[in-house]
C-alpha positions as CSV (number, residue, x, y, z in Angstrom):
1,M,-11.0,7.0,8.1
2,K,-11.0,10.8,7.6
3,F,-8.3,10.9,4.9
4,R,-8.7,11.1,1.1
5,P,-5.5,10.9,-1.0
6,L,-5.1,13.4,-3.9
7,H,-4.4,12.7,-7.6
8,D,-2.8,9.3,-8.3
9,R,-1.9,8.5,-4.7
10,V,-3.2,5.5,-2.7
11,V,-3.3,4.6,1.0
12,V,-2.1,1.1,1.8
13,R,-2.2,-0.9,5.1
14,R,0.7,-3.5,5.3
15,I,-0.4,-7.1,5.7
16,E,1.8,-8.8,8.3
17,S,3.7,-11.8,7.3
18,E,4.0,-15.1,9.1
19,E,6.0,-15.2,12.3
20,K,7.2,-18.8,11.7
21,T,9.1,-20.4,8.8
22,K,7.8,-23.5,7.1
23,G,10.1,-25.5,9.3
24,G,8.5,-24.1,12.5
25,I,11.3,-21.6,13.5
26,I,9.9,-18.5,15.1
27,I,11.3,-15.3,13.6
28,P,12.0,-12.5,16.2
29,D,10.7,-9.0,15.5
30,T,14.2,-7.6,15.2
31,A,15.0,-10.0,12.3
32,K,11.8,-9.5,10.3
33,E,11.7,-7.4,7.2
34,K,8.7,-5.1,6.7
35,P,6.1,-6.8,4.5
36,Q,5.9,-5.7,0.8
37,E,2.3,-6.7,0.5
38,G,-0.7,-4.6,1.6
39,E,-4.4,-3.8,1.2
40,I,-5.5,-0.6,-0.4
41,V,-7.6,1.4,2.1
42,A,-8.3,4.5,-0.1
43,V,-7.5,5.8,-3.6
44,G,-7.3,9.3,-5.1
45,P,-9.5,10.4,-8.1
46,G,-6.6,9.9,-10.6
47,A,-3.9,11.8,-12.4
48,R,-4.6,14.5,-15.0
49,D,-3.2,14.2,-18.5
50,E,-2.0,17.0,-20.7
51,S,-5.5,18.0,-21.8
52,G,-6.7,18.2,-18.2
53,K,-8.8,15.0,-18.3
54,I,-8.7,12.8,-15.1
55,N,-7.5,9.2,-15.8
56,P,-8.9,6.9,-13.1
57,L,-6.6,4.5,-11.2
58,D,-6.4,0.8,-12.0
59,V,-6.6,-0.2,-8.3
60,K,-9.5,0.2,-5.9
61,A,-10.0,0.0,-2.1
62,G,-9.8,-3.6,-0.9
63,D,-7.3,-4.8,-3.5
64,R,-4.2,-6.7,-2.2
65,V,-1.1,-5.3,-3.8
66,L,2.7,-5.8,-3.9
67,F,4.9,-2.8,-3.7
68,G,8.7,-2.0,-3.5
69,K,10.6,-2.3,-0.3
70,W,11.2,1.4,0.0
71,S,8.0,2.6,-1.6
72,G,5.7,5.2,0.0
73,T,5.7,7.4,3.0
74,E,4.8,6.0,6.4
75,V,2.1,7.9,8.3
76,K,-0.1,7.3,11.3
77,I,-3.8,8.1,10.8
78,D,-6.5,7.3,13.5
79,G,-3.9,5.1,15.3
80,Q,-3.1,2.9,12.3
81,E,0.2,2.8,10.6
82,L,-0.3,3.3,6.9
83,L,1.6,4.0,3.7
84,I,0.9,6.7,1.2
85,M,2.3,6.1,-2.3
86,K,1.8,6.8,-5.9
87,E,0.0,4.2,-8.0
88,S,3.2,3.8,-10.1
89,D,5.0,2.4,-7.0
90,I,2.6,-0.6,-7.0
91,M,4.1,-3.6,-8.8
92,G,0.8,-5.5,-9.1
93,V,-2.4,-6.7,-7.7
94,V,-2.6,-10.1,-6.0
95,A,-5.5,-12.1,-7.3
């Protein structure tokens, strides 16, 4: 990918959810909600504090994360639909 986020921003690829419920009912595309889980594709160098020092991010490329329903900005890069968001929009890392 030829994109590098700036400051404390990260690029996230959504992880698609199951198309069936546990009972075997198939959920149509129109009824699905967008997944709130994704994999980090790229991270910025970090945010600067008051003294100008760069604070590195707590997440790294490859981490699986949970984020808010309306977090980030949707973009299309190299034919992939991705999200660009601030690190503060991420709720946590899935172990």
